[in-house]
PAVORO-69657 format. One record per atom (N, C-alpha, C, O): residue in one letter; x, y, z. Coordinates in pm, whole numbers, plus 32768, in hexadecimal, padded with zeros to 4 digits. Layout:
N
aXYZ/...
This chain:
89
mE998B1E867C0/mE99DB27767D6/mE90FB2AC67E3/mE8B8B28B6792/rE8F6B2FD6847/rE872B337685C/rE862B3B56808/rE8BDB40767FE/tE7EFB3C267CC/tE7D2B43D6783/tE797B4A167E5/tE76FB47C6853/sE792B52067BD/sE759B5856815/sE6C6B5686830/sE694B586689C/kE681B52E67CF/kE5F3B50A67E1/kE5E6B49F684D/kE58BB4A768A0/qE63EB43A684D/qE63AB3D368B3/qE659B40D693C/qE619B3E9699F/sE6BBB4666944/sE6DEB4A569C3/sE669B4F769F8/sE64BB4F56A6F/eE628B540699D/eE5B6B59269C5/eE545B53A69F7/eE505B5596A5C/tE52BB4CC69B2/tE4C1B47169DA/tE4DFB4356A63/tE485B42B6AB6/sE55CB40D6A7B/sE582B3D66AFD/sE571B43D6B6B/sE542B41C6BD8/aE596B4B86B4F/aE58AB5226BB4/aE4F9B5416BD3/aE4D9B56B6C42/mE4A1B52C6B72/mE414B54C6B84/mE3C8B4DB6BCA/mE357B4F26BF7/qE401B4656BD4/qE3BAB3F76C15/qE39CB41D6CA5/qE3F0B4556CEB/gE323B3FD6CD0/gE2FBB4206D57/gE2B9B4A96D60/gE284B4CB6DCA/fE2BBB4F76CF5/fE279B5796CF4/fE1FEB5706C9C/fE209B54A6C27/tE18CB5926CD1/tE111B5926C84/tE0F4B6206C58/tE0DFB6786CAC/pE0F3B63A6BD4/pE0D1B6C16BA7/pE04AB6EB6BE0/pDFEFB6996BEA/rE03FB7696C04/rDFC1B79B6C38/rDF9BB81E6BF4/rDFEFB8626BB9/sDF1FB83E6BFE/sDEEEB8B56BB9/sDF00B92F6C11/sDF14B9266C8A/gDEF8B9A16BD1/gDF03BA206C16/gDED3BA8E6BBA/gDE97BA766B51/rDEF0BB0A6BE3/rDEC9BB7D6B93/rDF37BBE56B94/rDF81BBF46BF5/iDF41BC2B6B24/iDF98BCA06B1A/iDF3CBD1A6B1D/iDED5BD1D6AD9/vDF62BD7E6B6D/vDF17BDFB6B73/vDF75BE6A6B46/vDFE4BE786B79/iDF46BEB96AE6/iDF95BF296AB3/iDF68BFA96AF9/iDEF4BFD06AEE/gDFC4BFE96B3F/gDFA4C0676B83/gDF46C0536BFA/gDF24BFE26C1E/tDF1DC0C26C36/tDEC1C0BF6CA6/tDE34C0AE6C71/tDE04C1006C23/dDDF1C0456C9C/dDD68C0286C6F/dDD60C01D6BD7/dDCF7C0396B9C/gDDCDBFF36B99/gDDD0BFE46B07/gDD95BF606ADB/gDD5EBF166B2C/pDD9FBF446A5B/pDD69BEC66A26/pDDB4BE4D6A5F/pDE2ABE566A81/eDD6DBDDD6A69/eDDA6BD616A9A/eDDABBCFB6A29/eDD50BCF369D7/fDE18BCAC6A26/fDE2BBC4869BE/fDE50BBC369FE/fDEA2BBBF6A5A/cDE15BB5669CF/cDE30BAD06A04/cDEB8BA9F69D7/cDEE2BAB66965/iDEFDBA5A6A32/iDF81BA206A16/iDF8AB9966A55/iDF36B96F6AA7/tDFF0B94C6A2E/tE016B8D16A72/tE0A2B8E66AA9/tE0FDB90D6A5F/lE0B3B8CD6B28/lE136B8DA6B68/lE183B85A6B4C/lE15EB7EF6B7C/qE1EEB8646AFC/qE23CB7F06AD2/qE2A7B7C96B37/qE2C3B7526B4B/kE2E3B82D6B76/kE351B8156BD2/kE359B88C6C31/kE340B8FE6C08/iE37BB8736CAD/iE386B8E16D0D/iE3FBB8C86D6A/iE417B8566D8F/sE43FB9336D90/sE4ABB92F6DF1/sE493B9A26E51/sE436B9F06E3C/pE4E3B9B06EB9/pE4CEBA226F15/pE4DFBAAA6ED1/pE4A6BB0D6EFF/dE52CBAAF6E64/dE54BBB2F6E23/dE501BB486DA0/dE4F6BBBB6D75/sE4CEBADE6D60/sE497BAF16CDA/sE431BA866CB7/sE41ABA276D02/aE3F4BA996C41/aE391BA396C10/aE397BA326B78/aE3B7BA956B35/rE378B9BC6B44/rE366B9AE6AB3/rE2D1B99C6A9C/rE291B9446AD7/iE29CB9EE6A46/iE20CB9F86A2F/iE1EDB9D9699D/iE235BA036943/rE181B9906987/rE14FB97968FF/rE0CAB9C268F3/rE06CB9A7693E/qE0C3BA1E6894/qE049BA6B687F/qDFE3BA186831/qE007B9D167D4/vDF65BA226858/vDEFAB9DE680F/vDEE4BA25678A/vDED6B9E56722/fDEE0BAAA678E/fDED3BAFC6716/fDF4CBB596710/fDF4ABBC3674E/pDFB5BB3166C7/pE032BB7F66C7/pE022BC0E6695/pDFDCBC286633/fE062BC6966D9/fE06DBCF566B2/fE0EABD2D66F4/fE116BCF7675A/pE123BD9766BE/pE19CBDD066FA/pE17DBE0A6785/pE125BE5F6793/lE1C6BDDC67E9/lE1B2BE0F6871/lE202BE8F6886/lE26BBEA26849/pE1CEBEE868DB/pE21DBF5F68FE/pE291BF38695A/pE29FBEC4697F/gE2E3BF98697D/gE357BF7E69D2/gE334BF4A6A5C/gE37FBEF96A94/tE2C3BF776A94/tE298BF486B18/tE204BF236B14/tE1B7BF596AC5/fE1E0BEC66B6B/fE155BE996B76/fE146BE4F6BFA/fE1A8BE396C40/sE0CCBE2A6C1C/sE0B2BDDA6C94/sE08DBD4C6C6C/sE049BD376C08/lE0BABCEC6CBB/lE09ABC5F6CA7/lE048BC306D1E/lE073BC3D6D91/iDFD3BBF86D02/iDF7CBBC56D6C/iDF73BB2E6D5E/iDF4DBAFB6CF5/tDF98BAE76DC9/tDF90BA556DCC/tDF4DBA2B6E4E/tDF43BA786EAD/yDF20B9AE6E50/yDEE2B9766EC7/yDF47B9206F10/yDF81B8C46ED6/nDF5CB93E6F90/nDFB9B8F26FE2/nDF6BB8847029/nDF15B8A0707D/tDF87B8067006/tDF3DB7967041/tDF5FB77F70D4/tDF10B742711C/lDFD2B7AF7102/lDFF7B79F718F/lDFA9B7FF71E9/lDF79B7D97253/tDF9DB87C71BD/tDF56B8E0720D/tDEC3B8EB71E5/tDE74B92A722B/eDE9FB8AC7175/eDE18B8B2713D/eDDECB9417125/eDD7AB9667142/rDE48B99170EF/rDE2CBA1D70CE/rDE6BBA417048/rDECABA02701B/hDE32BAA7700A/hDE6EBADD6F91/hDEE1BB3A6FBA/hDED6BB85701C/eDF4EBB346F6F/eDFC0BB8A6F89/eDFDBBBDF6F0F/eDFD7BBAE6E9E/eDFF5BC5E6F25/eE015BCB96EB9/eE0A5BCE76EC9/eE0CEBD156F34/rE0F3BCDA6E5C/rE180BD016E60/rE19EBD5E6DEC/rE170BD476D7C/sE1EABDC76E07/sE217BE216D9E/sE289BDDE6D52/sE2E0BDA06D8E/cE287BDEC6CCE/cE2EABDA96C79/cE325BE086C13/cE2EBBE6E6BF0/eE39BBDE26BE5/eE3DFBE276B78/eE3F5BDC16B09/eE422BD516B23/tE3D6BDE66A8E/tE3EDBD8D6A1D/tE482BD876A00/tE4C1BDEE69E6/vE4BCBD0F6A05/vE549BCFA69E6/vE558BCDE6951/vE5A9BD1D690D/wE508BC7F691E/wE503BC63688E/wE47BBC29686A/wE433BBF568BF/qE45ABC3467EB/qE3DFBBFA67B8/qE3FABBC2672D/qE432BC0566D7/rE3D1BB446719/rE3DFBB006698/rE358BAC06677/rE338BA5566AB/gE30CBB006623/gE287BACD6601/gE22FBACE667C/gE218BB3766B9/dE1FCBA5766A1/dE1A2BA4E6715/dE1ECBA356799/dE1ADBA2E6802/lE271BA266795/lE2BFBA116810/lE2FBBA946842/lE32FBAE467F5/vE2F3BAA768C5/vE327BB1F6905/vE378BAF56980/vE34CBAA169CE/hE3EDBB306990/hE439BB1E6A0C/hE42DBBA16A57/hE450BC0A6A23/aE3FCBB9A6AD3/aE3E6BC116B25/aE435BC066BA6/aE440BB9B6BE1/rE46ABC776BD0/rE4B3BC806C50/rE457BCC76CB4/rE416BD2A6C92/fE451BC936D2F/fE3FFBCD16D95/fE446BD4D6DCC/fE4BFBD4B6DE4/lE3FBBDB66DDD/lE433BE346E12/lE423BE3D6EA8/lE44DBEA06EE5/
């Protein structure tokens, strides 16, 4: 029987976590993150220095295909310690 941890590990194979930044508000403070998982609709983020996120924020990541930084507006779905699940707006 597979545990949820084993299923999660299998699903994560082939994905290399990458760094990014969270920006609060317009020209607000920036915080370093690690992108743990991403889909077309959402992302799982691990904060380097955990703090309660507001309802909305911007996520900046580097796209290796286009070789550009991308900024996406996000909504906090849930937060547990340093892990955050965000939905793209």
